[in-house]
C-alpha positions as CSV (number, residue, x, y, z in Angstrom):
1,M,0.4,-0.1,0.0
2,N,1.2,3.3,-1.1
3,D,0.2,6.9,0.3
4,L,-0.8,9.8,-2.1
5,K,-0.1,13.6,-0.9
6,I,-2.8,15.6,-1.6
7,T,-3.2,18.8,-0.7
8,I,-7.2,20.4,-0.7
9,S,-8.2,23.6,-0.3
10,R,-10.0,24.5,3.1
11,F,-12.6,27.8,3.9
12,T,-15.6,27.9,5.7
13,P,-16.9,31.4,5.3
14,S,-17.9,31.8,8.8
15,L,-15.0,30.8,10.5
16,D,-12.1,31.9,8.0
17,D,-11.0,35.1,6.4
18,T,-9.2,33.4,3.4
19,P,-9.0,30.0,2.2
20,H,-5.8,27.9,3.4
21,T,-4.9,24.3,2.3
22,Q,-4.6,21.7,4.4
23,T,-2.2,18.0,3.2
24,Y,-3.3,14.5,3.4
25,D,-1.2,11.2,3.6
26,V,-4.0,8.9,1.8
27,P,-3.3,5.0,1.8
28,V,-4.1,3.7,-1.6
29,D,-3.4,0.5,-3.0
30,G,-3.9,0.7,-6.9
31,T,-5.4,3.2,-9.0
32,I,-8.3,5.6,-7.8
33,S,-10.1,8.6,-8.7
34,V,-9.8,11.9,-7.0
35,L,-13.2,11.6,-6.1
36,Q,-12.6,8.5,-4.4
37,A,-9.4,9.9,-2.7
38,I,-11.9,12.7,-1.5
39,R,-14.2,9.9,0.1
40,R,-11.1,8.2,1.7
41,I,-10.0,11.7,3.5
42,H,-13.5,12.2,4.7
43,R,-13.8,8.3,5.6
44,A,-11.1,7.9,7.4
45,L,-8.4,10.5,7.7
46,D,-10.9,14.1,8.3
47,G,-14.5,13.1,8.7
48,T,-14.8,17.6,8.4
49,L,-13.8,17.9,4.9
50,S,-17.1,19.1,2.8
51,F,-17.7,18.0,-1.2
52,R,-20.2,17.2,-2.7
53,N,-20.6,13.3,-3.0
54,C,-22.4,12.5,-6.4
55,D,-22.4,9.4,-7.4
56,C,-22.4,9.4,-11.5
57,R,-19.0,8.3,-11.9
58,R,-19.4,9.2,-15.8
59,G,-18.7,12.8,-16.2
60,V,-22.7,13.7,-16.8
61,C,-23.3,15.6,-14.0
62,G,-20.5,18.0,-13.1
63,L,-21.3,18.2,-9.6
64,C,-18.1,17.0,-8.6
65,S,-16.1,19.9,-10.8
66,M,-12.8,21.3,-9.2
67,M,-9.8,22.4,-10.3
68,I,-7.3,20.2,-10.2
69,D,-3.6,20.9,-10.2
70,G,-4.5,24.3,-11.6
71,K,-6.9,22.6,-14.4
72,R,-11.2,22.3,-14.1
73,R,-11.8,18.6,-14.2
74,L,-14.0,16.4,-12.9
75,A,-13.0,14.4,-9.9
76,C,-15.0,11.4,-10.7
77,M,-12.9,10.9,-14.3
78,C,-9.6,12.0,-12.8
79,V,-6.9,9.7,-11.5
80,A,-5.7,10.7,-8.0
81,E,-1.5,11.3,-8.1
82,D,1.0,12.0,-5.3
83,G,1.4,15.9,-4.9
84,M,-2.1,16.9,-6.4
85,S,-3.7,20.0,-5.2
86,I,-7.5,20.1,-5.4
87,A,-9.8,23.4,-5.2
88,P,-13.3,24.6,-5.7
89,P,-13.9,26.4,-9.1
90,P,-12.5,30.0,-8.8
91,N,-15.7,31.5,-10.4
92,R,-18.1,30.2,-7.4
93,V,-19.5,31.1,-4.1
94,V,-17.4,28.9,-1.7
95,L,-19.8,27.5,0.7
96,K,-17.2,25.5,3.1
97,D,-14.1,23.4,1.4
98,L,-15.3,21.8,-1.9
99,V,-18.9,22.6,-2.1
100,F,-19.8,25.8,-3.6
101,D,-23.0,27.3,-4.8
102,L,-24.5,26.1,-7.7
103,D,-26.9,29.1,-9.0
């Protein structure tokens, strides 16, 4: 089993003045998607991490749209890699961490 270092933007508007980042060592066995890595972080490492737990996993709904290594991508369709960074899209109002306003 290997660990992937993944850095995620964290922000709670009611508590934080500006976003900050947090790095996690995510244990993996094989290849996983970014969405699976985020789920693993939430389930096993940090239950306070907020994200949309969408289930289409086919690149259809777009609810898992994120900035992954500086590019807008779908977390369900992108392979998790060591050293990657994840943030919400830049043109959306962040409600908490990776959850943004859909309007």
